[in-house]
C-alpha positions in Angstrom: 178.0 140.3 128.3 174.2 140.8 128.3 172.1 139.9 131.3 168.6 138.6 131.3 167.2 142.1 131.6 168.9 142.9 128.3 166.8 140.5 126.4 165.3 143.3 124.2 168.8 144.1 123.0 169.6 140.5 122.1 166.2 140.3 120.4 166.7 143.4 118.3 170.1 142.4 117.1 169.0 138.9 116.4 166.2 140.2 114.2 168.6 142.5 112.4 170.8 139.5 111.7 167.9 137.4 110.4 166.9 140.3 108.0 170.5 140.9 106.9 171.6 137.2 106.3 168.5 135.0 106.3 170.1 132.1 104.5 172.8 131.8 107.2 170.4 130.7 109.9 168.0 127.9 110.7 165.6 130.4 112.3 163.4 132.6 110.2 162.5 136.2 111.0 158.8 135.5 111.1 159.2 132.9 113.9 161.8 134.9 115.9 159.7 138.1 115.8 156.9 136.2 117.6 159.2 135.2 120.5 158.2 137.3 123.5 159.8 138.3 126.7 159.3 134.9 128.4 161.0 133.1 125.5 163.9 135.4 125.5 164.4 135.3 129.2 164.4 131.5 128.9 167.2 131.7 126.4 169.3 133.7 128.9 169.0 130.8 131.4 170.9 128.5 129.1 173.0 130.8 126.9 175.5 133.6 127.4 174.9 136.5 125.0 177.7 138.9 124.0 177.5 142.0 121.8 180.2 144.1 120.3 179.8 147.8 119.9 181.4 150.4 117.7 180.8 153.7 119.3 177.2 153.4 120.5 176.0 151.0 117.8 175.9 147.2 118.3 177.9 145.7 115.4 178.2 142.0 116.5 176.4 139.3 118.4 177.1 135.8 119.5 175.9 133.4 122.2 177.4 130.4 123.8 175.6 127.4 125.2 176.6 124.4 127.3 175.1 121.4 125.6 173.8 118.9 128.2 175.3 115.7 126.7 178.6 117.2 125.9 181.7 117.5 128.2 181.9 120.5 130.6 185.0 121.9 128.9 183.0 122.4 125.7 180.6 125.1 124.6 178.7 125.7 121.4 178.7 129.1 119.7 175.4 130.1 118.2 173.5 133.1 116.8 176.7 134.7 115.4 176.3 137.9 113.4 178.5 140.8 112.5 177.2 144.0 110.9 178.2 143.9 107.2 180.1 147.2 107.6 182.3 145.7 110.3 183.1 142.3 108.8 186.7 141.4 108.5 187.6 144.0 111.2 188.1 141.5 114.1 184.7 141.9 115.7 184.0 138.1 115.8 187.5 137.4 117.0 187.0 139.8 119.9 183.6 138.3 120.8 185.0 134.8 120.8 188.0 135.9 122.9 185.7 137.6 125.4 183.6 134.4 125.6 186.8 132.4 126.3 187.8 134.9 129.0 184.6 134.6 130.9 184.6 130.8 130.6 188.2 129.9 131.4 187.4 126.3 132.0 186.2 125.9 128.4 189.0 124.5 126.2 186.9 123.5 123.1 184.5 125.6 121.1 182.1 124.1 118.6 179.8 125.6 116.0 177.4 124.0 113.5 177.4 125.7 110.1 175.2 125.1 107.1 177.3 123.0 104.6 176.3 125.5 101.9 177.5 128.5 103.9 181.1 128.6 102.5 181.6 132.2 103.7 181.0 131.2 107.4 183.2 128.2 106.9 186.0 130.4 105.6 185.6 132.8 108.5 185.8 130.0 111.1 188.8 128.5 109.3 190.6 131.8 109.6 189.8 131.7 113.3 191.4 128.3 113.8 188.3 126.1 113.6 188.4 122.8 111.6 185.7 120.3 110.7 185.1 117.5 113.1 183.7 115.2 110.4 180.2 115.4 112.0 177.2 116.2 109.8 173.6 116.4 110.6 170.5 116.7 108.5 168.2 119.5 109.5 164.9 118.4 111.0 162.9 120.9 108.9 162.6 118.5 105.9 164.5 120.9 103.6 167.3 118.4 102.9 169.9 120.9 104.2 172.8 119.8 106.3 175.1 121.3 108.8 178.7 120.5 109.5 180.3 120.8 112.9 183.5 122.8 113.4 185.7 122.8 116.5 188.5 124.9 117.9 190.7 124.6 120.9 190.5 127.5 123.4 190.6 130.9 121.6 193.1 131.8 124.3 195.8 129.6 122.8 198.8 131.5 121.4 198.4 132.1 117.8 194.7 131.8 117.8 192.4 134.4 119.3 193.8 137.1 121.6 191.7 138.6 124.4 190.6 142.0 123.2 191.9 145.2 124.8 188.3 146.5 124.9 185.7 144.0 125.8 182.5 143.8 123.8 180.1 146.3 125.4 176.8 146.1 126.9 
């Protein structure tokens, strides 16, 4: 797990993600590149950031956030990215399992996914997530929508196993 002093790492990987898969995110590279140290440190006050490494290279990123109006046993997963060369190798499964291990009181995990991002929907389906039936129109005026997915605890048998090697710092 990254700490607030690791904000440059989270920023660098987040920018890589936005360059690699711009249509998968609501944020755009040009806006995110302008966020400075203060903005990134603020994100760390409300989000847990985890990276996965292969050898010394960061190959995955995700954050989890407690949403104020939601129950305390629920967290949202955001900013998910896995390096294209490491997709379908269990990186995201390990990241989610690690998040579950550091937040044992969380029993429900939620994620918003663009309704046009069928690849992400398939990935989450394989990880045990299912649609909640909730949809929301994005506030950017684009007409795009997101759907909400949920999963029980990734620690449940048959879902996500806690990794033998935790995602690295």
